[in-house]
C-alpha positions in Angstrom: 5.8 10.9 -11.4 2.8 11.8 -9.2 1.2 15.1 -9.7 0.8 17.2 -6.6 -3.0 16.6 -6.5 -5.3 14.5 -4.4 -5.9 11.1 -5.9 -9.1 9.2 -5.9 -9.4 7.0 -2.9 -12.3 5.1 -1.3 -11.4 2.0 -3.1 -9.8 -1.4 -2.6 -7.0 -2.6 -4.9 -6.5 -6.4 -5.0 -3.0 -7.4 -6.0 -0.8 -10.5 -6.3 3.0 -11.0 -5.9 5.3 -13.3 -7.8 2.7 -15.0 -10.0 0.0 -15.2 -7.3 2.1 -17.0 -4.7 1.1 -14.2 -2.3 -2.2 -12.2 -2.6 -3.1 -8.9 -1.0 -5.5 -6.0 -0.7 -4.9 -2.3 -0.3 -7.7 0.0 0.9 -7.8 3.7 1.5 -10.8 5.5 2.9 -11.5 9.2 2.7 -14.9 10.6 1.8 -16.8 7.5 2.7 -15.1 7.4 6.1 -15.8 11.0 6.8 -19.4 10.5 5.8 -19.8 7.9 8.6 -17.9 9.8 11.3 -19.6 13.1 10.6 -23.0 11.7 11.1 -22.2 10.5 14.5 -19.8 13.2 15.7 -17.7 10.7 17.7 -14.9 11.5 20.1 -11.6 11.7 18.1 -10.0 8.7 19.7 -13.1 6.6 19.1 -13.3 7.8 15.5 -9.7 6.7 14.9 -10.4 3.2 16.4 -13.5 2.9 14.2 -11.5 4.1 11.2 -9.0 1.2 11.7 -11.9 -1.3 12.0 -13.5 0.0 8.8 -10.4 -0.2 6.7 -9.6 -3.7 8.1 -13.1 -4.9 7.3 -12.7 -3.8 3.7 -9.4 -5.6 3.4 -10.7 -8.9 4.9 -14.2 -8.7 3.5 -13.0 -8.2 -0.1 -11.5 -11.7 0.0 -14.9 -13.3 0.3 -15.6 -15.7 -2.6 -19.4 -15.2 -2.4 -21.8 -12.3 -2.3 -22.4 -11.3 1.2 -21.4 -9.2 4.2 -18.3 -9.2 6.4 -18.4 -7.7 9.8 -16.0 -6.9 12.6 -17.8 -6.3 15.8 -16.2 -5.6 19.2 -17.9 -5.7 22.6 -16.7 -5.1 26.1 -17.8 -3.8 29.5 -15.2 -1.1 29.4 -15.6 2.5 28.2 -16.0 1.4 24.5 -19.1 -0.9 24.7 -19.6 -1.7 21.0 -17.7 -1.1 17.8 -19.1 -2.3 14.5 -17.6 -2.1 11.0 -18.9 -4.0 8.0 -18.3 -4.4 4.3 -20.6 -5.8 1.7 -19.4 -7.5 -1.5 -21.0 -4.6 -3.4 -18.5 -2.2 -1.8 -20.8 -0.6 0.8 -19.4 0.1 4.3 -21.1 0.9 7.6 -19.6 1.8 11.0 -20.9 2.5 14.5 -19.6 2.8 18.0 -21.3 3.0 21.4 -19.2 4.3 24.4 -19.4 5.9 27.8 -18.3 9.5 27.2 -17.6 10.1 30.9 -14.8 7.4 30.8 -13.2 8.6 27.5 -10.3 10.9 27.7 -10.1 13.4 24.9 -6.8 12.4 23.4 -4.8 14.3 20.8 -3.1 11.2 19.5 -4.4 7.8 18.5 -5.2 5.6 21.4 -5.1 1.8 20.9 -8.4 0.0 21.0 -7.5 -2.3 23.9 -7.2 0.8 26.1 -11.0 1.2 25.6 -11.9 -2.4 25.4 -9.9 -4.2 28.0 -10.9 -7.8 28.2 -13.2 -7.2 25.2 -13.8 -9.5 22.3 -13.9 -9.1 18.5 -16.2 -11.2 16.3 -15.3 -11.7 12.7 -18.5 -12.7 10.8 -19.1 -13.5 7.1 -22.7 -13.9 6.0 -23.6 -15.3 2.6 -26.5 -13.5 1.0 -28.0 -16.5 -0.9 -28.1 -19.0 1.9 -27.8 -16.7 4.9 -25.0 -19.0 6.2 -22.8 -17.5 8.9 -19.1 -18.2 9.4 -17.7 -16.6 12.6 -14.5 -16.5 14.6 -14.2 -14.8 18.0 -11.0 -13.6 19.6 -10.0 -11.5 22.6 -8.9 -7.9 21.8 -5.1 -8.0 21.7 -2.8 -5.5 23.4 -1.5 -2.7 21.2 -2.5 -1.6 17.7 -5.6 -2.8 16.0 -3.6 -4.8 13.5 -2.4 -7.1 16.3 -5.9 -8.4 16.8 -6.2 -9.0 13.0 -3.0 -10.9 13.0 -4.2 -13.0 16.0 -7.4 -13.8 14.2 -5.7 -15.1 11.1 -3.1 -17.1 13.1 -5.6 -18.7 15.4 -8.9 -18.9 13.4 -8.0 -19.0 9.7 -4.4 -20.4 10.1 -3.3 -18.4 7.0 0.1 -16.6 7.0 -1.0 -13.0 7.0 0.4 -9.6 7.7 -1.5 -6.3 7.9 -0.6 -2.7 8.3 -3.6 -0.6 9.4 -3.3 3.2 10.2 -5.6 6.2 10.5 -5.2 9.9 11.1 -7.1 13.1 11.4 -6.0 16.6 10.1 -8.3 19.6 10.4 -11.3 17.4 11.2 -10.7 15.3 8.1 -10.1 11.6 8.7 -8.2 9.2 6.5 -7.6 5.5 7.0 -5.6 2.9 5.0 -4.7 -0.8 5.3 -2.6 -3.2 3.3 -2.9 -7.0 3.9 -0.8 -9.7 2.4 -1.5 -13.5 2.6 0.0 -16.7 1.3 -2.4 -18.1 -1.3 -4.5 -21.0 0.2 -4.1 -24.5 -1.0 -0.6 -24.1 -2.5 1.0 -27.4 -3.7 3.2 -28.8 -0.9 6.3 -28.8 -3.2 6.0 -25.0 -3.6 5.4 -24.1 0.1 9.0 -23.2 0.8 9.2 -20.8 -2.2 5.9 -19.3 -1.3 7.1 -18.8 2.3 10.2 -17.0 1.1 8.1 -14.6 -1.1 5.8 -13.9 1.9 8.6 -13.2 4.3 10.2 -10.8 1.8 6.9 -9.0 1.2 6.3 -8.8 5.0 9.7 -7.1 5.4 8.8 -4.5 2.7 5.3 -3.9 4.1 6.6 -3.2 7.6 9.1 -0.7 6.2 6.2 1.5 5.0 6.0 4.8 6.9 2.7 6.2 8.2 3.2 9.4 6.2 3.5 7.4 3.0 0.6 5.1 3.6 -1.8 8.0 4.4 -0.4 10.4 1.9 -3.0 12.1 -0.3 -0.4 13.0 -2.9 0.9 9.5 -3.7 -1.4 7.2 -5.6 -2.2 3.8 -4.2 -0.8 2.1 -7.3 2.5 3.9 -6.8 2.8 2.9 -3.2 2.3 -0.8 -4.2 4.9 -0.5 -6.9 7.4 1.1 -4.6 6.9 -1.6 -2.0 6.7 -4.7 -4.1 8.1 -4.0 -7.6 10.9 -6.5 -7.0 8.2 -9.2 -6.3 6.4 -8.7 -9.6 3.4 -6.9 -8.1 0.3 -7.2 -10.3 -2.7 -4.9 -9.7 -6.2 -6.4 -10.3 -9.5 -4.6 -10.9 -10.3 -2.2 -8.1 -13.4 -2.3 -5.9 -15.1 1.1 -5.2 -16.1 1.7 -1.6 -19.1 3.8 -0.6 -20.8 4.9 2.6 -24.2 3.4 2.9 -25.8 3.2 6.3 -28.5 0.5 6.3 -30.0 1.4 9.7 -31.4 4.2 11.7 -28.7 4.3 14.4 
């Protein structure tokens, strides 16, 4: 049973389901996220959009099989000009946003990124440290929640069955963000594809049943959330990755 205490977050938990037929990542950002947002004193709605991007970059970037950097960068001619979130293989994150304050309404609730970046684009870039090689995919910002753009990216650029839940919130000027992504394991044997697809669809159903209050709770451990979601699919938790705020620029 969970103690009524705050758990340690600012980490990514890799996990697998049903003997690695489906893999996943669970990230929750707390202190590292607030360190970034406090430095820049962004508008609340912009902060929530950037929070989504940061947790998503951790989820996707932690799949990299080489030492390097993964970046999600959005650009548009709308009120939100630029949004940047990146994750290094050493667990360091950085975030930045540039926007026209005069065209931003001070919202009390989360406003979807496409409201600020209409006709904008998101670039997903992986850079390998050793060779400085770049791998990039660019997509239009999708309507609705930020996770819709992530889903679009994987379906059209990576062609991997993926599902992501990405949510952020702010209470008493304290931000928290979390994301869970699941994917079918690449390069499965053809004779096992049907079984893998069944596991993925079942996991997807469980993932989308997760309530925002549960995902962002500070009283429920990340491990317990994974167990409650996926215990029937033999969830196996792997070594966690610590996340820390480390701005590498003078912005």
